[in-house]
C-alpha positions in Angstrom: -13.4 25.0 6.5 -16.0 22.8 6.1 -15.8 18.8 4.8 -18.7 18.3 2.7 -18.2 15.0 1.2 -20.6 12.2 1.2 -20.9 10.2 4.2 -20.9 6.6 3.0 -23.6 4.5 4.9 -23.8 0.2 4.7 -26.2 0.8 2.3 -24.4 3.5 0.0 -21.3 1.2 0.4 -22.8 -1.9 -0.7 -24.1 0.0 -3.8 -20.9 1.5 -4.8 -19.3 -2.1 -4.6 -22.1 -3.7 -6.7 -21.3 -1.2 -9.4 -17.5 -0.4 -9.1 -15.8 -3.4 -7.7 -14.2 -5.8 -10.7 -12.9 -8.1 -8.1 -10.9 -10.9 -9.6 -12.1 -14.9 -8.8 -8.6 -15.5 -6.8 -8.7 -12.3 -5.2 -11.4 -12.8 -3.5 -10.6 -16.3 -3.0 -7.8 -15.0 -1.2 -9.7 -12.1 0.7 -11.9 -14.8 2.0 -9.2 -17.3 3.2 -7.2 -14.2 5.1 -10.9 -13.1 6.6 -10.9 -16.1 8.8 -6.9 -15.4 9.6 -6.3 -14.0 13.5 -5.1 -10.5 12.0 -7.7 -10.4 9.2 -8.4 -6.9 9.6 -4.7 -6.0 8.5 -6.3 -6.5 4.7 -6.8 -3.7 2.5 -10.1 -3.8 0.9 -10.7 -4.7 -2.1 -11.6 -1.6 -3.7 -8.6 -0.3 -2.5 -6.6 -3.1 -4.2 -8.7 -2.1 -7.1 -7.7 1.3 -7.0 -4.0 0.6 -6.7 -3.9 -1.0 -10.2 -5.7 1.2 -11.4 -3.1 3.4 -10.4 -0.1 1.5 -11.7 -1.1 0.8 -14.5 -2.3 4.9 -15.3 1.6 5.3 -14.9 2.9 2.6 -17.1 5.1 1.3 -13.7 6.9 -1.1 -14.4 8.9 -1.5 -11.2 7.6 -1.6 -7.7 8.4 -2.1 -4.5 6.0 -2.5 -1.7 6.0 -2.6 2.6 4.0 -5.1 4.0 2.7 -8.0 2.2 0.6 -9.5 4.9 -1.2 -12.5 3.2 -0.2 -11.1 -0.1 -3.7 -9.3 -1.3 -2.3 -6.0 -2.4 1.0 -7.4 -4.2 -1.5 -9.5 -6.0 -3.2 -6.5 -7.2 -0.3 -4.8 -8.4 1.2 -7.8 -10.1 -2.2 -8.6 -12.1 -1.8 -4.8 -13.2 1.6 -4.6 -14.3 3.0 -5.7 -17.8 5.0 -8.8 -18.5 8.7 -7.6 -17.7 7.3 -5.5 -14.5 9.1 -6.5 -11.0 7.3 -6.4 -7.6 9.5 -6.5 -4.7 7.6 -7.0 -1.3 9.5 -6.6 1.8 7.9 -8.3 5.0 9.4 -9.9 7.5 6.6 -12.6 8.5 7.5 -15.7 6.5 3.8 -17.7 7.8 2.0 -15.1 6.0 4.0 -14.5 3.0 3.4 -18.0 2.6 0.1 -17.8 1.8 0.9 -15.1 -0.5 3.6 -17.0 -2.2 0.4 -20.0 -2.5 -1.7 -17.2 -4.6 0.9 -15.8 -6.8 1.5 -19.3 -8.0 -1.9 -20.1 -8.5 -1.8 -16.3 -10.7 0.8 -17.0 -12.7 3.2 -13.9 -11.3 5.9 -15.4 -9.4 8.4 -14.0 -12.4 7.0 -10.9 -11.5 7.6 -10.5 -7.6 10.8 -10.9 -5.4 10.0 -11.2 -1.6 11.9 -10.1 0.9 12.1 -11.9 4.0 14.2 -8.6 6.3 13.4 -5.6 8.3 12.2 -3.5 5.3 14.2 -0.6 6.5 17.5 -3.0 5.9 16.1 -4.1 2.5 15.6 -0.1 1.3 19.1 0.6 2.6 20.2 -1.8 0.7 18.8 -1.5 -2.3 19.9 2.5 -2.2 23.6 1.5 -1.3 23.4 -1.0 -5.1 22.3 2.5 -6.8 18.6 1.7 -7.3 17.9 5.4 -6.6 15.5 7.0 -8.9 15.0 3.5 -10.4 10.9 2.7 -9.0 8.2 4.1 -10.0 5.5 3.0 -7.2 5.5 2.3 -3.8 2.8 1.2 -1.2 3.8 1.5 2.6 1.5 -0.1 4.8 3.3 -2.1 7.5 4.5 -1.0 11.2 3.1 2.7 11.6 6.0 4.2 13.6 8.1 3.3 10.3 6.4 4.9 8.4 8.6 7.9 8.1 11.8 5.9 7.9 9.9 3.9 5.0 8.5 7.1 3.2 12.1 8.5 3.4 13.7 5.7 1.4 10.6 5.2 -0.7 11.0 8.6 -1.9 14.8 8.0 -2.4 14.0 5.2 -4.6 11.1 6.7 -7.0 12.3 8.5 -10.1 10.7 11.7 -10.2 7.0 11.2 -11.2 6.8 7.8 -9.4 4.4 7.7 -6.9 4.0 6.8 -3.1 1.0 5.2 -1.9 0.5 5.4 2.3 -2.1 3.5 4.2 -3.7 3.6 7.3 -3.6 7.3 7.4 -6.9 7.7 8.9 -6.4 5.2 11.3 -9.9 4.6 11.9 -10.5 7.9 12.7 -7.9 8.3 15.4 -5.6 10.7 14.0 -8.1 12.9 14.8 -8.1 12.5 18.3 -5.9 14.6 20.5 -6.4 12.3 22.8 -4.6 9.7 21.4 -0.9 9.6 21.9 0.1 6.1 21.1 3.4 5.2 19.1 1.3 4.2 16.5 -1.2 6.9 16.2 1.5 10.0 16.9 3.2 8.5 14.2 0.9 8.7 11.6 0.0 12.2 13.0 3.7 13.8 12.7 3.4 11.9 9.0 0.4 13.7 8.1 1.2 16.8 9.1 5.1 16.2 7.6 3.7 15.5 4.3 1.3 18.5 4.4 4.6 20.7 4.2 6.8 18.4 1.6 7.8 20.6 -0.9 9.9 17.5 -2.5 5.8 16.1 -3.5 2.3 16.5 -4.7 -0.2 15.6 -1.9 -3.9 13.8 -1.7 -5.3 12.5 0.9 -8.5 10.2 0.5 -11.0 8.4 2.7 -10.6 5.5 1.0 -10.8 2.0 3.2 -8.5 3.1 6.4 -7.7 6.3 4.6 -4.9 6.6 1.8 -2.2 9.1 0.9 -0.9 9.8 -2.5 2.1 11.1 -2.7 3.6 12.6 -6.2 7.5 12.9 -6.6 8.1 16.1 -7.6 
């Protein structure tokens, strides 16, 4: 089968952004600050943040969870899209980068919507499940250490209600997932997960070449 989607070069990408992106000033400020960080390349693209915010609004989501917060661009995008009584649990282990996120949450006035849990995400997810939170979340975003993606996916699938959505970032991994010669731990984990999701009857699936590749997994 031939892949026929349009190839997006720099000029076309700039045009797409110019007629599509509606980035709030505070998100732009956060993106620019993060761009100076040593690991600034880990930040999602602004069009991806806007896409996730749109999904949250379309679903009328109220209970969300994020695996991997970094400096907070994705969490702020989601929190701004949530209703006043919405809730986002953010899982991360880095107090330095999440301190930046917390600063911007305060600036945006969304701190009441967000609960930051500084602990290994698998521990936080297990705690939520043991507390009876299964099938109670609407939306989950996974963007953390790639070797643990499968564990995150399985736990999030339990936490989501039927009709809930999991968004998984970096699934194309700069194209490395299509290279049979790449066998490092992260690439191998992503390849395995991509294949697994393709055959997973528990979800409806779509993979998009947005940012570094985004998978949408809708729980049946």
